[in-house]
N, C-alpha and C positions, 0 to 999 in steps of 0.2 A: 504494499500500500504506500509506504513511504517513498519507494522508488518511483511509482507512478505519479505521485504528487510532485516530486522533484522534476520529473520529465515534463509535466504540464507547465511548471514554472519556467523551465528553460524555453519551451515553445512560446509562451506568452512574452517572455523577454525578447526572443528573436523577432517576433512580429512587431513589437514596439520599436526595436532598434531599426528595423527596415522602414517603418513609417517615418522615423526621424531622418533616416538617410535620404528618402525620397523628398521630404520637405526641404532638406538642405540643398539637394540637387536643383529643385525648382527655384529656391532663393538665390543660388549661385548663378543660374542662368539669367534670372532677371537682373542681378547685379552686374553681369557681364554684357548686358544688352541684347540677349537672345530671347526676346519676349515671346515670339511666335512659338519657339520650341518649348518654352516654359509653360505657355498656355496649353499646348497639346498634352504635355505630361500632366499638368494639373487637371485637365478634363478626364484623364484616365484615373489618376490617384484620388481626385476630389478631396484635397486636404481641408480640414476644419481646425482652426480658422485659416484664412488665406495666408499665403506665405509672403513675407516682406522681402525686399532685396537684402542680401547678406552675403558676405565673403567667408562665412564660418567654415564651409566645406573646404575651401582652398587652404585655410589655416590648419585644419585638421590633417589634410593630405600632406602639407609641408612638414608638420611635426612627425607624422608617421614615416615619411621618407627618410627624415633625418635619423630617426630611431632605427629604421631598417638598415641604413648605411652603417651605423655604429655596430649593430649586431653582425653585419657582414665582415667588418674589419676585425672583430674579435674572433670570428670563425676562421678567417684567413691566417691567423697566427697559430692555428692548430693543424699541423701538417697531416695528421692521421685522418682528418675530415676529408681531405682532397682525394684520398685513396678509395673512398666509398663510392659505390655506383651513383648515389644521389638520393635525395629524399623523396623523389617521385613527384607526380603531378598533383597540384593543389590549386584549383582555380580561384579559391577564396583569397589567396595571397600571391600567386604567381603574377609577375609583371616584368616585361622586358628581360626575360630569362635568356642568358647566354648559354647555348648548348655546347658542352664539351664532348659529348658522345658523337661518334662518326655517323654520317648519313648511310642509308642502306646502299646507295650507289657506290660506296667505297668498299663494300664487302667483296671478297673474292673466295673462290673455292680452294680449300687447302687439302681436302680429303674426299674421296668417293668410295662408297662401298656398294657392291652389287649383290642382290639377292636373286632368288629364283621365282619370285612373285612380287606383285605390287606392295610397296611399303606405305603403310597408312597410320603408323603409330610411332611416337618418339617422345622423349622426356629428358630433361636435365635434372641432376640432383640439386638440392637447395644451395650447396656451396659451389656449384658449377664445375666441379672437378670430374664428374662422371656423367655420361649420357647413355641412353639406351634407345634402340630402334627395333620395331617388330614388324613382321611382314605377313603377306598372304600365304607364304610357304611355311608358316608356323614358327619361323626362326626368330629368336631374340638375340641381338648382339649388345653386350655391355661394353662401352668404349671409355678409354682413358683420355679425357679431354686435354690434359696437359701434354701428353705425347703427340696428339694431333696438332695442337697449336705450336709445338716446338719445331715441327717440320723436319724432324730428324730423318736422315736417309743414309744408307738403305734401310728398309724395314726388315729386320731380322731379329730373332731372339727376343730380348727384353724390349726392343724398340717397337714391337708389334702393338698397335693401339687397342686391340680387342682383349678385354679382360676375361670375358667369358662368353661362350655361345651356348644358348639353351634351346632345346627342341623338345618341348614337353606338352604343349597344347595339341588338341586334335583338329583345330580349325584356325582360321586367320586371327592374328593378333590385331586387336582394335584400339587398345588404349594401354598406356603405361604410366606409372607414378612411383617416385622414390619416397621411401620413408624419410621424414625430416632429419632424423638423427642417427639411425642405425643403417647398416648395409643390407637393407631389405628392399627389393624391387617387387612391386605389385603389377600384375598384368591382367588384362581382361581380353576375352576372346569371343568369337562367334560360337564356340563350343559351350557357351553359357556358364563358364567358370571364371572366377578370379583366383589367380594363383600367386603365392608369395615365395620369393627366392632369396636365399642368403648368399649374396655374391662374394662375401668375405672368405668363403670356403671354396677354394679353387677346384676341388674334386667333385663338388656337388652340382649336378645339372638337373635335379628334380625339385619340384616345389616342396617346401617344408609344411605348407598348409594350403587348403583349398576351400573356396566358397562356391557352392553349387547353386546357380540361379536357374530360373525356368525360361529365361529369354536371353537373347544375345546381349553381351555387354557392350555398351557404347562409350561410357566415360567413367573414370574413377578419380577421386581426389582425397588426399590425406589431410586430416586436421593438422594445424601447425604443431600440436603436441605429439602427433603420431598415434594417438590413442583411438582415433575414429577414422573410418573410411567411408566416404560417400560413393555410392554405386548407382549409375544411371543405365538402364537397360531399354530394350524395345518395349517393355511394359511401361505404363504411364505413372507408376508410383516410384518416387525416389526412395532408395534404401540407405539406411545409416547403420553401419556395422561397427560394433566394438572390435577394434583391431586386435585385442588380446584374447577375447573369448569367442569372437566371431558371431556373437548374438546380433540378431537383426531387429531394427526398430523402424517403424514407419509412422507417418502422421495419422492419428486416429480419426481425423475429420475428413470424410470422403470429398467434401466440397473444396478442400485445399489442393487436391491432386491435379496434375496435368490431365489432358484428355488423350494425348498420344505419347509416343515414345520419347524418352529423355535422351537428348543428343549431347548435352554438356552439363557437368556439375563442377562447382568450384567453391572452396572455402575462402573466407576473408582472412587477412593476415593475423588478426587477433582471435579468430575462431568464434566470434560472437554471431556471425551470420554465415549462411551459405546460399548460393544461387544455383538455379537450374534453368536450362534452356531446352525447349521442346519442339518437336515437329508440329505441335498444335499452334505454333507461332507466338507463344507467350514466354515471358521471363518471370520467374517467381523468386522472391527473396524470402528466406526462412530464418527463423530464430534458431541459433545453433545449440541452445540449451533445451528449449521446450519442443523443438522439432515441429513448430507450427509455422504456417505460411503467414508472413506479415505484410507482403505486398505482391500484387500480380499486375504485370504490365501486358495487357492483351494486345494482340496485333502489333507486336514490337517491331516487326520487319515486314510490314505490308501484307500480313496474313501468310507470309512465307515462313518456313521452318527457321528456328533460331539455332545456328550451328555451333556457336561458342559463347561462353560467358566467362569473364576474368575480372577479378577485383583489382583495383589499383592498390598500391602499397599501403596507403593510408586508410583504406577501407571506405572512402567516401564515394567512390565511383565504380561502375561496372562497365567494362568494355565488351560489346557484343558484336557478333557478325551474323548475317542471315543469308538465305538463298536468294534474297533480293539484291545481292552484291553490295549492300551498304554496311558500313561499320558505324556504330554509335557509341557515344560516351554518355552514360546515364548517371544522374545525380540521385543517389539512393534516398536522401532525405526528402526530396520532392517528387521522385518517380518520373522525372522528365528527361528526355535526351538533351543535354546541353550542347553537344557538338555532333554533327553528322559528317563523316568522312566519305566523300563521293569521288567517283571517277574510276572505280575498279570494275570496269565492264558496264555495259548498258543494258544487259539482259539478265535473266534469272540464271543463277549458278546451277550447273548440272549436278554437281557433287558438293557436299558440305565441306567447308574448310574453315580455318581459324584465323581470327585477328589477334595479334599479340602486341604487347609493349616491348620496346627494347629494354636493356638492363637499367637504364636511367629513367624510363618512362618519358623521355623527351620526344620519342617518335612512336607512331603506330604503324605496324607492318601488316600487309594483307596481300596474298597472292591473287593476281588477276587471271582467272581461269581462261579467258578468251585470248590472251596474248602470251601467257607463260612468263609474265614478268612479275616482279614484286613491287607493289605500290607502297608508298610510305608518305606519311603526313606528319607535320608538326602536331604533336598531341594536343597542344594548347589552343591553336588557332586554325587547325585543319588545312594549313598551307601544304599543297602538293610538293613533294620533293622529287628528285630525279629517279627514274625507274631503274631497276636492276634486272637484267635477264637472268632467269634462274637456271637455264641450261638443261632442263629436263625435256625429254622427247615426248612426254605425255603429261597428263594432269598432275599438278602438285596437290596432294591430298592431306598433307600435314606440314605445319610450320611451327617450330618451337624456338624460342630465344633463350640464351643463357641468362640466369638471373644476376650474374656477376661480371660477365665479360661481353665485349662486342663480338659475339659469336652466335651462330644459329644453325639449325639443321632443317633442310627441306627434304621431304619424302615424296616420291612420285609413283605413279602407276607404271613408270618405265623400269621398275624394280631396282631403283637406285636411291641412295641417300647421298646428299651433298652437304658437307660440313663447311660452313662459311665463317670467315673472320674478316674484320676490317683491315684495311691496309695499314692502319696505325698500330695494329697489334701483332703483325707478323714480324719475322726476323728481317734484318737489313737486306737491301736490294740484291746482294749477291746470292741469297738463297731463294729469292722470289721467282727466278726464271724457270725453276723446275716445275714440271707439270704436276697436278695433283696426284697423289698416290691412289691407286685403285686396288680394292680388295674384292675378289670374287668369292661367291658362296661355294663352300666345299662340303657342307654338312649334308648328309643324306637322311631322309625320313626313316 
């Protein structure tokens, strides 16, 4: 009860602060001589009493900028701050941000791996040191990211980037997720199972535990603590599993559930919320404790399927993509799309694919199915950046970005994965002239 009262007080204060801000905007416009604009805004806001001319807003902005500059100077004296990927996108405070992360067009392929079937699943570990890819041929490869990024040649012995190859599922690998703290990889498959692998044991190539579902697995996501696992399947109900006991929990209210299959699930960084995107065209936001739906955004992508949902680092926004070829940034507090990233194809996507942030959340990446290129935008203002040719000879079905480095993996129906790094992160030019190393699949079912 106390918590709900406090929440109501915060909402009331926020409404009052917004009213004050709009009043100051109108007063400042009148003060600066922009009467027509001030009248238009006043007709919408309808302030009572009427707003007099005032420069108070300018004075507040000046004081805020001065304080912000002082804070920036203090942070610049802390060298360890500069080594972090960034604080992420925050539209409440971001202004005139200088991007230090490289654009997508500067990425280049440093490693290629060939499978015997289309590759449609990939993931990075939370520390960015390990990656995994899974394919239609049931093969999972776990890769050492540091070895790939170091570009050591020739590839032999300990230089080989594959930590482990696993052939355990009986059907296509559809989704992968690393445990946040332990060397456990979870995989989902069209064989209706989620399997858990301990890749710290070099000799073990079988799952240590298995979840049996009734429908094909579409998406999985670990809670930040590693104690819970979200599972989205071709069924319309989101599953929440205790990662230790494998007990399954679902929302008890039938009206909260989706109406069609779950294509994407994702936890927020603090674990208080999780989100799901469905083939029914809706996005749902759920309470991570009670497992109740707290918000539903119907027809989020023009009645087309929602292919991916991803929380921003601060948990204020959800990045979504849909079969309508649009990418949207949603503000969770208001349930509205603040930014729509357009230009990635003019027609409906044939296959679902994902929109991702780069490691600093300065950019949004999304593969254009019609051209085989990677579209990228400034995440804060949706400015289109230069395109990157992804080099696949068929559709790109999965794109994942490292959480810590300027590195990403693209997976294609051409049975290849391509590992990309920015030109700023590879070794000096004398090592850059070598062609990307290619690894062929040798495992037999």
